[in-house]
C-alpha positions in Angstrom: -145.0 -46.5 -71.0 -143.9 -42.8 -72.8 -144.4 -39.6 -72.1 -147.7 -39.1 -73.9 -149.5 -42.1 -72.8 -153.0 -40.7 -70.3 -151.3 -43.7 -67.7 -148.0 -41.4 -67.7 -149.8 -38.0 -68.0 -152.5 -38.4 -65.1 -151.5 -41.3 -62.9 -147.6 -41.7 -63.0 -146.4 -38.5 -63.4 -148.5 -37.2 -60.6 -147.5 -39.6 -58.4 -143.7 -40.1 -58.6 -144.2 -36.0 -58.3 -145.8 -36.7 -54.7 -143.3 -39.4 -53.6 -140.1 -37.5 -54.6 -141.9 -34.4 -52.4 -142.7 -36.4 -49.9 -139.0 -38.5 -49.6 -136.2 -35.7 -48.0 -132.9 -37.7 -47.7 -131.0 -38.0 -51.0 -131.1 -42.1 -50.2 -134.5 -42.5 -50.2 -135.3 -39.8 -52.6 -132.7 -42.2 -55.1 -134.4 -45.3 -54.1 -138.0 -44.0 -54.9 -136.6 -42.5 -58.0 -135.1 -45.6 -59.4 -137.9 -47.8 -58.1 -140.1 -45.4 -60.2 -138.0 -45.3 -63.3 -137.9 -49.7 -63.1 -141.8 -49.7 -63.0 -141.9 -46.9 -66.1 -139.3 -49.4 -68.1 -141.3 -52.9 -66.9 -144.4 -51.3 -68.2 -143.3 -51.9 -71.6 -141.0 -53.7 -71.5 -141.8 -56.3 -69.6 -139.2 -59.1 -69.0 -136.7 -57.1 -70.6 -136.0 -55.2 -67.3 -134.3 -58.1 -66.1 -131.5 -57.1 -69.2 -131.2 -53.7 -68.0 -131.0 -55.3 -64.0 -128.2 -57.6 -65.3 -125.9 -54.6 -67.1 -126.4 -52.3 -64.4 -124.9 -55.0 -62.1 -122.3 -55.9 -64.6 -121.3 -52.2 -65.6 -121.4 -51.6 -61.3 -118.8 -54.4 -60.7 -116.7 -53.3 -64.5 -116.7 -49.6 -63.1 -114.9 -50.3 -59.8 -112.5 -52.7 -61.4 -111.7 -49.7 -63.8 -111.1 -47.4 -61.1 -109.0 -49.9 -59.3 -106.5 -50.8 -62.2 -104.1 -48.9 -64.3 -105.3 -51.3 -67.0 -106.9 -50.9 -70.1 -108.4 -54.8 -69.9 -111.2 -54.0 -67.9 -112.5 -50.5 -70.4 -112.0 -53.2 -73.0 -114.0 -56.0 -71.1 -116.4 -53.7 -70.4 -116.8 -52.1 -74.2 -117.1 -55.9 -75.5 -119.7 -56.6 -73.2 -121.7 -53.6 -73.7 -121.1 -53.3 -77.3 -122.3 -57.6 -77.8 -125.3 -57.1 -75.5 -126.1 -54.3 -78.4 -125.5 -56.3 -81.4 -127.1 -59.2 -80.2 -130.4 -57.4 -79.0 -130.0 -54.7 -82.0 -127.8 -55.9 -84.7 -127.5 -60.0 -84.6 -131.2 -60.4 -87.3 -129.6 -57.6 -89.4 -126.5 -59.3 -89.8 -127.8 -62.8 -90.3 -130.1 -62.0 -93.2 -127.3 -59.8 -94.7 -124.8 -62.5 -94.3 -127.3 -65.1 -95.8 -127.9 -62.7 -98.6 -124.5 -63.3 -99.3 -124.1 -67.4 -98.8 -127.2 -67.6 -101.1 -124.8 -65.8 -104.0 -122.4 -69.2 -103.4 -123.9 -71.8 -101.3 -126.8 -73.5 -100.7 -126.6 -73.2 -97.0 -129.1 -70.3 -95.0 -128.2 -69.9 -91.3 -131.2 -69.9 -89.0 -133.0 -66.7 -89.2 -133.3 -65.2 -85.3 -136.5 -62.8 -84.2 -135.2 -60.9 -81.0 -137.6 -58.5 -79.6 -135.6 -55.3 -79.3 -135.5 -53.3 -76.0 -137.0 -49.6 -76.1 -134.2 -47.3 -75.5 -131.5 -49.8 -75.2 -129.4 -47.4 -78.0 -129.4 -44.4 -75.3 -128.3 -47.0 -72.0 -125.7 -48.3 -73.8 -123.9 -45.4 -75.1 -124.7 -43.7 -71.0 -123.0 -46.9 -69.7 -119.8 -46.4 -72.0 -119.0 -43.0 -71.4 -119.8 -43.8 -67.6 -116.9 -46.4 -68.2 -114.7 -44.4 -70.6 -114.7 -41.7 -68.6 -113.9 -43.7 -65.1 -111.4 -45.4 -67.5 -110.2 -41.5 -68.2 -109.6 -41.1 -64.5 -112.6 -37.7 -65.1 -114.8 -39.3 -62.6 -114.4 -42.0 -59.8 -116.2 -45.1 -60.3 -119.6 -45.2 -58.4 -119.6 -47.1 -55.0 -123.7 -46.7 -55.0 -125.3 -49.4 -56.5 -128.6 -47.5 -56.2 -126.7 -44.8 -57.6 -125.4 -46.1 -60.6 -128.7 -47.7 -61.0 -130.5 -44.4 -61.0 -128.0 -42.8 -63.2 -128.3 -46.1 -66.0 -132.7 -46.0 -65.6 -133.6 -42.8 -64.7 -137.1 -42.4 -66.5 -137.0 -39.0 -68.5 -134.1 -40.0 -71.0 -134.3 -43.4 -71.1 -136.4 -44.6 -73.9 -135.5 -40.9 -76.0 -132.7 -39.3 -74.9 -130.9 -37.3 -74.4 -127.9 -39.2 -73.7 -127.2 -37.7 -70.4 -123.0 -38.5 -69.1 -122.5 -39.5 -65.8 -120.3 -36.6 -65.5 -122.8 -33.8 -66.1 -125.2 -35.7 -63.7 -122.9 -37.1 -61.1 -123.3 -34.2 -58.0 -126.9 -34.2 -58.3 -127.4 -37.4 -58.1 -126.1 -37.0 -54.7 -126.9 -33.2 -54.1 -130.0 -31.9 -56.3 -132.4 -29.7 -54.5 -136.0 -29.1 -55.5 -137.4 -26.2 -55.5 -140.5 -24.3 -57.1 -138.6 -22.0 -59.4 -137.0 -25.6 -60.8 -140.2 -27.1 -60.9 -141.7 -24.2 -62.7 -139.3 -23.9 -65.2 -139.6 -27.6 -66.0 -143.1 -27.7 -66.0 -143.7 -25.4 -68.8 -140.8 -27.0 -70.5 -142.2 -30.8 -70.5 -145.9 -28.7 -71.6 -143.8 -27.0 -74.3 -142.3 -30.5 -75.4 -145.8 -32.0 -75.5 -147.7 -29.6 -77.4 -144.8 -30.4 -80.1 -145.6 -33.9 -79.8 -149.1 -34.0 -79.4 -150.3 -31.0 -81.7 -147.4 -30.6 -84.1 -145.5 -33.9 -85.0 -148.4 -35.8 -85.1 -150.9 -33.9 -87.2 -147.5 -33.8 -89.5 -147.1 -37.9 -89.2 -150.7 -37.9 -90.9 -149.5 -36.2 -94.3 -145.9 -38.0 -94.0 -147.8 -41.7 -93.4 -149.9 -41.0 -96.5 -147.0 -39.8 -98.6 -145.2 -42.5 -97.5 -147.4 -45.1 -97.1 -148.6 -45.2 -101.0 -146.6 -46.8 -104.3 -144.5 -44.1 -105.4 -145.6 -44.2 -108.5 -149.3 -43.0 -107.4 -147.6 -39.5 -105.8 -147.7 -35.7 -107.9 -144.6 -34.6 -107.8 -146.0 -31.8 -105.0 -147.4 -34.0 -102.7 -144.0 -35.6 -102.5 -142.5 -32.6 -101.7 -145.1 -31.4 -99.1 -145.1 -35.1 -97.6 -141.2 -35.3 -96.5 -141.2 -31.8 -95.4 -143.9 -32.7 -93.5 -141.7 -35.6 -92.1 -139.4 -33.5 -91.3 -141.6 -31.2 -89.3 -142.7 -34.5 -87.4 -139.2 -35.6 -86.7 -137.9 -32.5 -85.3 -140.9 -31.6 -83.5 -141.3 -35.5 -82.3 -138.1 -35.9 -81.0 -137.3 -31.9 -79.5 -140.4 -32.4 -78.2 -139.5 -35.4 -76.3 -135.7 -33.6 -75.1 -137.9 -30.9 -74.3 -140.1 -33.4 -72.0 -137.0 -35.1 -70.3 -135.8 -31.9 -69.9 -139.0 -30.4 -68.1 -139.3 -33.8 -66.2 -135.9 -33.6 -65.2 -135.7 -30.2 -63.5 -138.9 -31.3 -62.0 -136.9 -34.3 -60.3 -133.6 -32.0 -59.1 -131.8 -32.9 -62.8 -130.2 -30.5 -65.3 -129.9 -32.3 -68.5 -127.9 -30.4 -71.3 -129.2 -29.0 -74.6 -130.4 -31.8 -77.5 -131.9 -29.5 -80.3 -130.9 -25.9 -81.0 -133.1 -24.7 -84.0 -131.5 -26.8 -86.4 -133.3 -26.1 -89.4 -131.9 -22.3 -89.1 -128.3 -24.0 -90.0 -126.4 -22.5 -92.4 -124.0 -25.6 -93.4 -124.3 -29.5 -92.4 -121.6 -29.0 -89.9 -123.7 -26.5 -88.0 -126.5 -28.3 -88.7 -125.2 -31.0 -86.5 -124.2 -29.1 -84.0 -127.7 -28.1 -83.3 -129.4 -31.4 -83.9 -129.5 -34.2 -81.3 -126.6 -32.5 -79.8 -126.4 -35.6 -77.2 -125.7 -37.9 -79.4 -123.2 -35.9 -81.9 -121.2 -34.2 -78.8 -120.9 -38.4 -77.9 -119.1 -39.3 -81.5 -117.2 -36.7 -81.0 -115.8 -37.1 -77.4 -115.8 -40.8 -78.0 -115.0 -41.8 -81.1 -113.8 -39.4 -83.5 -111.4 -37.8 -80.9 -110.3 -40.4 -80.3 -109.6 -42.2 -84.0 -107.7 -39.1 -84.6 -110.3 -36.0 -85.2 -108.5 -33.6 -87.9 -105.4 -34.0 -86.5 -103.6 -36.9 -88.6 -103.9 -34.7 -92.3 -106.9 -34.6 -94.5 -107.1 -39.1 -95.7 -107.8 -40.3 -92.2 -110.0 -36.8 -91.5 -112.0 -37.8 -94.3 -112.4 -41.4 -92.8 -112.5 -40.7 -89.1 -116.1 -38.5 -90.3 -117.0 -41.4 -92.8 -116.7 -43.9 -89.7 -119.0 -41.5 -87.4 -121.2 -41.2 -89.9 -121.5 -44.7 -90.7 -122.0 -45.6 -87.3 -124.3 -42.7 -86.7 -126.4 -44.3 -89.2 -127.0 -47.4 -88.2 -127.3 -46.2 -84.1 -130.6 -45.6 -85.8 -131.6 -49.0 -86.9 -130.9 -52.3 -88.6 -131.2 -50.5 -92.2 -129.2 -49.7 -95.2 -131.2 -46.9 -95.6 -129.7 -45.8 -92.3 -126.3 -46.2 -93.1 -126.8 -44.6 -96.5 -128.2 -41.8 -94.7 -125.3 -41.3 -92.4 -123.4 -41.8 -95.5 -125.0 -39.0 -97.1 -124.0 -37.0 -94.1 -120.7 -38.0 -93.7 -120.1 -37.2 -97.5 -121.5 -33.6 -97.1 -119.4 -33.1 -93.8 -116.1 -34.2 -96.2 -117.3 -31.9 -99.1 -117.5 -28.9 -97.3 -113.5 -29.7 -95.2 -112.7 -29.9 -98.4 -113.2 -26.0 -99.5 -117.5 -25.8 -99.8 -117.3 -24.8 -96.4 -115.3 -21.7 -97.0 -117.0 -21.1 -100.3 -120.8 -21.1 -98.4 -119.5 -18.7 -96.3 -118.6 -16.1 -99.5 -122.6 -16.1 -100.7 -125.9 -14.6 -99.3 -127.5 -16.2 -96.2 -130.4 -17.2 -97.7 -128.5 -19.9 -100.1 -126.4 -21.1 -97.3 -130.2 -21.9 -95.5 -130.8 -23.7 -99.1 -128.5 -25.5 -99.5 -128.2 -26.6 -95.9 -132.5 -27.4 -96.1 -132.4 -29.0 -99.6 -130.0 -31.7 -98.7 -131.1 -32.4 -94.8 -134.9 -32.9 -96.7 -133.9 -35.2 -99.3 -131.7 -37.1 -96.9 -134.5 -37.7 -94.9 -135.9 -39.6 -97.5 -133.4 -42.6 -97.0 -134.3 -41.8 -93.1 -138.4 -42.8 -93.7 -138.1 -44.8 -96.5 -138.4 -48.7 -95.6 -136.2 -50.1 -98.0 -133.8 -48.8 -100.8 -136.2 -49.0 -103.4 -138.9 -47.1 -102.0 -136.3 -44.0 -101.2 -135.5 -44.7 -104.9 -138.9 -44.9 -105.7 -139.7 -42.0 -103.4 -137.0 -39.9 -105.0 -138.2 -40.4 -108.7 -141.9 -39.1 -107.2 -139.8 -35.9 -106.3 -138.6 -34.8 -109.1 -141.3 -36.1 -111.4 -143.0 -32.8 -112.2 -144.4 -34.3 -115.9 -146.2 -37.1 -113.7 -150.1 -36.9 -112.8 -150.2 -39.0 -109.8 -153.8 -39.6 -107.9 -152.2 -38.7 -104.9 -151.8 -35.1 -105.2 -151.3 -32.0 -102.9 -154.9 -31.7 -102.0 -155.5 -35.7 -101.6 -153.0 -35.9 -98.5 -153.6 -32.6 -96.8 -156.5 -31.2 -95.7 -157.7 -27.3 -93.7 -155.7 -28.7 -89.9 -152.7 -30.4 -91.4 -152.2 -27.2 -93.8 -152.4 -25.0 -90.4 -150.1 -26.7 -88.4 -148.0 -27.2 -91.3 -147.6 -23.5 -91.2 -147.3 -22.9 -87.8 -144.5 -25.6 -87.7 -142.3 -24.1 -90.3 -142.5 -21.2 -88.3 -141.6 -22.5 -85.2 -139.2 -24.2 -86.7 -136.6 -21.7 -87.6 -137.7 -19.7 -84.5 -140.2 -17.4 -85.8 -142.5 -17.1 -83.1 -139.8 -16.4 -80.5 -138.3 -13.4 -82.9 -142.1 -11.9 -83.4 -142.7 -11.8 -79.7 -139.1 -10.3 -78.7 -139.5 -7.7 -81.1 -142.8 -7.0 -80.0 -141.7 -6.7 -76.2 -138.7 -4.8 -77.1 -141.2 -2.1 -78.9 -143.5 -2.1 -76.3 -141.0 -1.7 -73.2 -139.1 1.6 -74.6 -141.2 3.8 -72.7 -139.9 3.0 -69.1 -143.4 3.3 -67.6 -144.9 0.8 -69.6 -142.7 -2.2 -68.7 -143.9 -3.5 -65.4 -147.6 -3.4 -66.9 -146.3 -4.9 -70.4 -144.1 -6.9 -68.6 -147.1 -9.0 -66.8 -149.1 -8.9 -69.8 -146.5 -10.5 -71.3 -146.5 -13.0 -68.3 -150.3 -13.4 -68.3 -150.4 -14.2 -72.1 -147.6 -16.9 -71.6 -149.6 -18.9 -68.6 -152.5 -18.6 -70.3 -151.0 -19.9 -73.5 -149.5 -22.9 -71.6 -152.5 -23.7 -70.0 -154.2 -24.2 -73.3 -151.6 -26.4 -74.8 -151.7 -28.3 -72.0 -155.5 -28.6 -72.2 -155.3 -29.7 -76.0 -152.6 -32.0 -75.5 -154.7 -33.8 -72.3 -157.5 -33.6 -74.6 -155.9 -35.4 -77.9 -154.3 -38.1 -75.7 -157.3 -38.5 -73.8 -159.7 -39.6 -76.8 -156.7 -41.9 -77.8 -155.9 -39.9 -81.1 -153.4 -41.0 -83.3 -150.2 -40.8 -81.8 -146.8 -42.7 -82.9 -144.0 -43.6 -81.5 -141.2 -43.7 -83.3 -138.3 -44.5 -80.8 -139.1 -47.9 -81.0 -136.7 -48.7 -83.8 -133.3 -46.9 -81.7 
């Protein structure tokens, strides 16, 4: 079940909100929400819910074990168990395939291939579990003695399948003491509608152009069509990822939880370093706090710093999917981070901001080719199409675009750099200079915002109800 499905929007969400309001004591509210979260996951994943139950149970006892002893051993056990499960369910097939490629160079023997269904969201909830165990070991948190409360933290449906990665220390008190109120509910509902609109109205339309561009032979693409396709994919990724985060944050507020921000207009960045401070913030911070800093961060000389950066970005790429393209995407960002640390970052600060933006956006967009292409030859072919300005591919800009795609492409470009909010704020400031106008102007702006949100909700709901194209890109994570 996903947030942008009819059964979630028109049945599961209303029932969840109603049952949450009807249960007052936190213990019953947590149990109710846990049951609903388990149903949410089991609806799409079936028997894989048993894997989650097993993971919750094992980590509940490991957490208590870590809290009782002054030793790293139980933490090591916990890390091995959780990373082991992630490797088996997500990476085993990839590992065997690559081992067979190597074996074929020297022997005729091949390891038997395995096909294991990838549990949706396993990368997200595994990282949440690891953060819980590590923070208990570091004595930043007390081990959770309530099985239900820990199970709710791991399986909480708003962030279960698409993030953000919520750390236990950020919601520990909310699990026990959260309160529902109309103000938070209103903020959460607005945030959910904005996220739903990002996903259904912009991301899905951009996906149609991107899928065409990446779905044909690259030799058939003209350079303008290839550039349009990868920019559309860049917008699809941003509005899909940030849209799901907005919906998760909004749902959290409606249920009494306050999740941290996950995207802050990353396409306004002026460096790759800043980009990763704005893009998928929960993942960036997780790798920083649980891998980069424990490895030594930037405190053990340049050589060690560069090694740590490459390690982090290698694993960041691999975290996203079982393909060498994801690894190359991660290493590409790692290389740019190293280049900026060597001295290019200081040079960037001395040039006009427009050139800083161009460098960052061009780097990010080009690296998205690895992220989207299925294989390395596909990625190389797409790069050839991007820079083959002498070619006349059958798939031109006019072929892969139409009026709807172009309209939302322009809207997406404006919204991705916060252009709409900036314009509204400037108009608001200009119109309230006269004190006598402030009250009515504020009322007009509030009313306009409400009407806009209702239009977005209605249009998004109509798209969902008609079963229009609605890809789910998190299945690879």
